[in-house]
C-alpha positions as a printed Julia matrix, in Angstrom:
450×3 Matrix{Float64}:
  -0.09    0.09  -0.01
   1.4     3.28  -0.87
   1.58    6.68   0.99
  -1.87    7.97  -0.71
  -3.99    4.95  -0.33
  -2.4     4.52   3.4
  -3.58    8.17   4.35
  -7.11    7.56   2.38
  -7.93    4.31   4.35
  -7.03    6.02   7.58
  -9.52    8.72   6.65
 -12.34    6.93   6.63
 -15.41    6.42   9.49
 -14.19    6.9   12.85
 -15.44    3.76  14.64
 -16.37    0.12  13.3
 -19.34   -1.49  13.75
 -19.47   -3.58  17.35
 -19.3    -7.11  16.57
 -21.98   -9.74  17.49
 -20.92  -11.09  20.93
 -18.21   -8.82  21.88
 -18.39   -5.97  24.35
 -15.05   -4.73  24.43
 -13.03   -1.28  23.1
 -12.6    -1.45  19.0
  -9.97    0.07  16.85
 -10.79    2.97  14.55
 -10.04    2.74  10.88
  -7.22    5.19  11.23
  -5.56    2.89  14.22
  -6.25   -0.4   12.45
  -4.14    1.25   9.27
  -1.33    2.53  11.58
  -1.27   -1.1   13.1
   0.16   -1.96   9.62
   3.41   -0.02  10.39
   5.11   -2.24  12.74
   8.71   -0.43  12.52
   8.78    3.12  11.72
  11.69    5.53  12.55
  12.14    8.59  14.51
  14.65   11.46  13.36
  15.9    13.8   16.07
  17.47   16.53  14.33
  17.75   20.52  15.26
  19.73   22.72  17.22
  20.73   20.11  19.52
  22.81   18.4   16.9
  24.74   21.37  16.61
  25.02   22.43  20.19
  25.96   18.63  21.62
  22.94   18.83  24.12
  20.05   16.72  24.77
  17.55   19.54  25.98
  18.51   23.12  24.52
  17.57   25.86  26.77
  16.08   28.14  24.03
  18.64   31.02  23.92
  20.94   29.37  20.92
  21.88   31.37  18.02
  19.77   30.14  15.09
  23.01   30.49  12.78
  24.58   27.52  14.93
  22.06   25.16  12.81
  23.7    24.73   9.74
  23.6    21.36   7.96
  26.32   21.51   5.32
  25.24   18.59   3.11
  21.8    18.01   4.07
  20.45   14.59   2.12
  16.9    13.98   3.14
  16.47   11.74   0.02
  19.09    9.68   1.18
  18.22    9.44   5.03
  14.73    8.33   4.03
  16.14    6.0    1.33
  18.37    4.16   3.69
  15.56    3.76   6.19
  13.0     2.61   3.46
  15.86    0.17   2.55
  16.26   -1.06   5.82
  12.81   -1.88   6.25
  11.29    1.21   7.96
   7.68    2.06   7.28
   7.36    5.59   8.23
   8.89    8.27   9.13
   8.75   11.23  12.22
  10.7    14.62  12.14
  11.22   16.52  15.46
  10.05   19.51  13.75
  10.51   21.44  17.12
  12.12   20.18  20.39
  12.03   22.12  23.76
  14.29   24.62  22.71
  11.58   26.25  20.19
  13.65   26.11  17.14
  11.45   25.41  14.23
  13.04   23.44  11.65
  10.36   24.93   8.87
   9.86   28.6    8.29
   7.13   29.78  10.68
   5.3    33.11  11.26
   5.22   32.48  14.99
   8.78   33.11  15.79
  12.01   34.07  14.39
  13.78   31.1   16.37
  13.47   29.05  13.15
  15.43   28.48  10.11
  16.27   31.08   7.96
  16.71   29.19   4.45
  15.95   26.14   3.65
  12.69   24.05   4.82
  13.77   21.22   6.55
  10.5    19.87   7.11
   9.78   20.29   3.49
  12.93   18.23   2.5
  11.98   15.39   4.5
   8.34   15.3    3.64
   9.03   15.41   0.23
  11.81   12.57   0.66
   9.44   10.54   1.91
   6.56   11.14  -0.67
   9.33    9.94  -3.27
  10.01    7.06  -1.43
   6.18    6.26  -0.76
   6.16    6.02   3.0
   4.28    7.52   5.56
   5.54   11.13   7.06
   4.51   12.25  10.58
   5.67   15.42  12.49
   6.9    15.66  16.23
   5.77   19.34  17.87
   6.79   19.81  21.62
   4.32   21.23  23.54
   7.22   22.8   25.77
   8.95   25.77  24.07
  11.9    26.88  26.22
  12.3    29.81  23.77
   8.88   31.92  23.48
   8.25   34.18  26.04
   4.44   33.55  26.14
   5.2    30.0   27.36
   2.89   29.27  30.38
   0.69   32.26  29.52
  -2.62   31.7   27.51
  -1.27   33.36  24.39
   1.09   30.33  23.95
  -1.64   27.76  23.52
  -2.63   29.83  20.42
   0.91   30.12  19.08
   1.32   26.37  19.56
  -2.17   25.48  17.59
  -0.75   27.91  14.79
   2.49   26.1   14.36
   0.62   22.47  14.25
  -1.7    24.45  11.82
   1.31   25.13   9.81
   2.64   21.41  10.1
  -0.66   19.95   9.1
  -1.26   22.07   6.1
   1.55   22.61   4.35
   3.15   19.42   4.01
   0.87   17.02   2.65
  -0.74   13.86   4.32
   0.21   13.2    7.91
   0.46    9.79   9.28
   1.1    10.84  13.11
   1.39   13.92  15.23
   3.62   12.95  18.25
   3.19   15.2   21.53
   6.07   14.8   24.19
   5.22   14.53  27.56
   7.97   17.12  28.47
   6.28   20.4   29.84
   7.73   23.32  31.95
  10.82   24.0   33.67
  13.79   26.04  33.38
  14.06   28.36  29.96
  15.28   31.5   28.2
  11.54   32.31  27.35
  12.68   35.52  25.5
  15.03   36.66  28.09
  13.12   36.1   31.17
  15.86   33.09  32.31
  13.5    31.58  34.77
  11.5    28.49  35.78
   7.6    28.24  34.79
   5.81   25.59  35.79
   1.95   24.59  34.25
  -0.93   22.82  34.92
  -0.46   19.72  32.93
  -4.21   18.78  33.02
  -5.47   21.98  32.0
  -2.9    24.31  30.4
  -2.95   23.05  27.03
  -6.51   22.42  26.74
  -5.85   19.18  24.63
  -9.14   18.21  23.68
  -9.47   21.42  21.36
  -6.06   20.95  20.01
  -6.55   17.22  19.07
  -9.86   18.41  17.23
  -7.78   20.59  15.24
  -5.53   17.55  14.06
  -8.93   15.66  13.14
 -10.16   18.71  11.32
  -7.01   19.17   9.53
  -5.42   15.7    9.38
  -8.39   13.11   9.45
  -6.15   10.26   8.7
  -3.49   10.83  11.24
  -3.47    9.06  14.59
  -2.32   11.14  17.61
   0.44    9.82  20.21
   0.67   11.04  23.58
   1.25    9.45  27.04
  -2.64    9.21  27.01
  -3.42    8.92  23.23
  -5.91    9.26  22.19
  -4.9     6.81  19.25
  -1.49    5.54  20.37
  -0.05    5.61  24.13
   3.66    5.72  25.16
   4.84    2.22  26.61
   6.11    4.19  29.77
   9.55    3.78  29.09
  12.69    4.76  26.41
  13.73    1.41  26.46
  11.73   -0.01  23.54
  10.14   -2.64  25.34
   6.76   -3.59  25.92
   5.42   -5.34  28.78
   4.19   -8.88  28.61
   1.26   -9.01  28.51
   0.77   -5.4   26.59
  -3.06   -5.16  25.9
  -4.01   -3.0   23.19
  -6.69   -1.34  25.47
  -6.02    1.15  27.71
  -7.41    3.62  30.46
  -4.64    5.94  31.46
  -4.4     6.92  35.08
  -2.0     9.86  36.66
   1.17    9.33  39.01
  -1.28   10.41  41.85
  -3.97    7.95  40.93
  -5.99   10.96  39.71
  -6.62   12.23  35.94
  -3.79   11.62  33.57
  -2.4    13.83  30.91
   0.38   14.16  28.76
   3.79   14.48  31.12
   1.62   13.0   34.07
   0.91    9.14  33.88
   1.79    5.93  35.75
   4.25    4.86  33.76
   3.91    1.07  34.71
   0.36    0.98  33.48
   1.24    2.09  30.26
   3.59   -1.09  29.77
   0.87   -3.56  29.93
  -2.17   -1.51  29.16
  -5.56   -2.16  30.82
  -6.98   -5.58  30.16
 -11.03   -4.55  29.06
  -9.8    -0.85  29.28
 -12.63    1.45  27.75
 -10.17    2.73  24.95
  -8.47    1.22  22.24
  -5.12    2.84  22.4
  -2.12    0.48  21.74
   1.23    1.14  22.87
   4.28    2.46  20.81
   7.93    1.8   22.1
  10.18    4.67  21.24
  13.91    4.01  21.65
  16.91    5.72  20.07
  19.67    3.6   18.44
  22.27    5.66  20.33
  22.5     6.35  24.06
  20.95    9.75  23.6
  18.22   11.07  21.24
  20.34   13.59  19.4
  23.42   12.77  17.35
  26.81   12.97  19.2
  30.12   12.42  17.91
  31.3    10.72  21.24
  28.62    7.87  20.89
  29.58    6.97  17.91
  31.02    3.95  19.4
  27.72    3.48  21.07
  25.73    2.42  18.7
  23.23   -0.4   19.24
  24.02   -3.7   17.97
  21.82   -5.51  14.78
  21.35   -8.09  17.58
  20.31   -5.39  20.3
  17.72   -4.15  17.82
  16.49   -7.46  16.83
  15.6    -8.19  20.65
  14.0    -4.97  21.06
  11.91   -5.97  18.04
  10.86   -9.13  19.46
  10.01   -7.36  22.81
   7.62   -4.42  21.17
   6.2    -5.65  17.95
   6.41   -9.06  19.13
   4.42   -8.07  22.0
   1.69   -6.22  20.21
   3.31   -2.99  19.96
   4.71   -0.98  17.36
   8.48    0.01  17.6
   9.65    3.77  16.85
  13.45    3.48  16.36
  15.1     6.47  16.55
  18.31    7.23  13.92
  19.63   10.91  14.27
  21.23   12.7   11.35
  24.49   14.02  12.32
  26.13   17.66  11.41
  26.1    17.0    7.92
  22.28   16.26   7.53
  23.05   12.69   6.75
  23.0     9.44   8.61
  26.42    8.49  10.11
  28.07    4.94   8.79
  27.61    3.46  12.4
  23.85    3.93  12.17
  23.74    2.56   8.5
  25.41   -0.39   9.53
  23.26   -1.11  12.53
  20.51   -0.76  10.53
  21.39   -2.85   7.81
  22.63   -6.1    9.99
  19.38   -5.51  11.79
  17.24   -5.85   8.73
  19.3    -8.85   7.74
  18.72  -10.6   10.9
  15.11   -9.91  10.66
  14.98  -11.54   6.89
  16.99  -14.56   8.59
  14.37  -15.26  11.29
  11.4   -15.06   9.13
  12.23  -15.87   5.72
   9.94  -18.89   5.13
   6.9   -19.55   7.11
   6.85  -23.09   7.46
   3.06  -23.41   8.37
   2.4   -22.44   4.79
  -0.64  -24.94   3.57
  -1.28  -26.39   6.87
  -4.45  -28.31   7.29
  -6.5   -26.49   9.91
  -9.14  -28.03  11.72
 -10.96  -26.32  14.36
 -13.13  -27.38  17.52
 -14.5   -24.81  19.78
 -11.88  -22.84  20.83
  -8.93  -25.37  19.96
  -7.0   -25.22  16.37
  -5.35  -27.99  15.23
  -2.51  -27.33  12.24
  -1.61  -30.19  10.48
   1.54  -29.35   8.48
   2.54  -30.54   5.05
   5.59  -32.57   6.54
   7.47  -32.43   9.81
   9.01  -29.11  10.48
  11.94  -28.0   12.26
  11.19  -24.16  13.5
  11.97  -22.0   16.64
   9.98  -18.81  16.28
   5.99  -18.9   16.01
   4.05  -15.83  14.86
   0.11  -15.08  16.21
  -2.01  -12.29  14.67
  -5.43  -11.54  15.77
  -8.37  -10.3   13.97
  -7.92   -6.93  15.9
 -10.95   -5.4   13.98
 -13.13   -7.57  15.99
 -11.15   -6.05  19.54
  -8.78   -7.71  21.65
 -10.41  -11.08  22.35
  -7.86  -13.42  23.1
  -6.53  -13.63  26.71
  -4.03  -16.55  26.46
  -2.87  -19.24  23.82
  -1.47  -22.46  25.13
   0.59  -24.03  22.22
   1.15  -27.85  22.1
   3.4   -29.84  19.45
   2.84  -33.68  18.63
   6.36  -35.19  19.84
   6.76  -38.98  18.81
   3.09  -39.24  18.88
   2.12  -37.64  22.15
   1.32  -34.25  22.7
   3.84  -31.98  24.69
   3.64  -28.43  25.7
   5.89  -25.75  24.1
   4.85  -22.73  25.36
   2.2   -20.04  25.97
   1.53  -16.48  25.47
  -1.04  -13.78  26.34
  -2.38  -10.48  24.45
  -2.12  -11.67  20.9
  -3.55   -8.49  19.46
  -2.0    -7.4   16.28
   1.15   -9.51  16.53
   2.62  -11.98  18.75
   6.3   -13.72  18.58
   7.09  -16.4   20.56
  10.91  -17.58  20.57
  11.37  -21.06  21.54
  14.86  -21.87  23.58
  15.17  -24.86  21.38
  14.17  -25.81  17.93
  10.91  -27.96  17.82
  10.38  -30.31  15.24
   6.8   -31.73  14.56
   4.2   -32.21  11.85
   1.14  -30.86  14.12
   0.43  -28.04  16.46
  -2.88  -27.41  18.87
  -3.76  -24.29  19.92
  -5.92  -24.1   23.2
  -7.21  -20.66  23.37
  -8.87  -18.56  26.09
 -10.98  -16.04  24.71
 -13.74  -13.6   26.05
 -15.82  -14.17  22.85
 -15.21  -16.24  19.88
 -11.72  -15.88  19.41
 -11.0   -14.26  15.8
  -7.11  -15.66  15.25
  -6.13  -14.38  11.88
  -2.7   -16.03  10.98
  -0.17  -18.64  12.7
   3.14  -18.72  11.07
   6.26  -20.9   12.02
   9.82  -19.68  11.08
  13.35  -21.3   11.71
  16.45  -18.68  11.9
  18.23  -19.41   8.95
  21.53  -18.6   10.61
  21.08  -21.36  13.53
  20.54  -23.78  10.64
  22.88  -26.44  10.24
């Protein structure tokens, strides 16, 4: 599915009809569409890239931002070649520096429109483009006052009307603290629950980009997973009712993180987790971290612990001061893709004979198969019905337990410690209503074959 078709599908009716015999929360078409993007990329790029900071104060000279050989096409192309399915650019981080020529501040790029360069690059490669716009602005004199909310919404309007279809709008939970604030150089604390008036801001997103999903600690479409390690809980339910750190109302920047990791079984909202993590120790590029890039093996492990636990993986790959991806990051991405391909190259369960009796599913394989990885997918348009799956394999004429999983959802990956060879599998499913299992696949890691 190309980028245009992706956004067209996502912009359809907001809710699906409730399936018969099920009363749980259901995804919207935009959420179902977003579910197809299991592995996406963050691009943390901005003033911090040139000041060697993670969080700028907002008093930086705009002329410091000077990528000498910006190659947005090369960056997006390399990501797409490595199997990345979408990109999100940090259009404005907490320092308030804007990567597009905005009408709202002079603290922005003066020449090239960086957002335009990356949105065009994504369009050329046919992958969706998303925007990160920090609610906190340590440069703006109006931050903490009512006037800033209109400035923020104006910035959001510019991003959502100038750059074509947007697939995801990302709102950070960092809000308030020390800053430059137009020269005031003080600490400003805001009420995270009320200051931003989030419902009206989200209405604006719905109006301008109806196909876009909205991410924050409290969704409403995607939730933060509760850590920046790239790992989901086990289980990790797609339904969720966020709670504040004190047990009260939650808001972006105020959520009980341990609940975000697991979700809420029978929660009232469909709000899958997105796992964000950087390929480096920091979010922005730092020369000293060139030797600290995560290995392909580490990235694959994160993939199993995010995508393999019903979440999605948002992997940050920060451009360097030239405006390109560093060789170390590219090498790791390519190695990561090679490992994924080796682990899931051939579905050994293809063509299996399926027989079902109630909530027990029997798969008779064409011939004995040796595998060490299983993937299950649920038909989530009917909700998340499956509570638990017990997996048994017929070994030497006897049924033996092979493992179990919970919270199947969009994708569940189960790695087996040892290779299993069998010609028949049995799944015993515990479900809240008639289980809607969409897919079972078996794989053998090519690199482990003798």
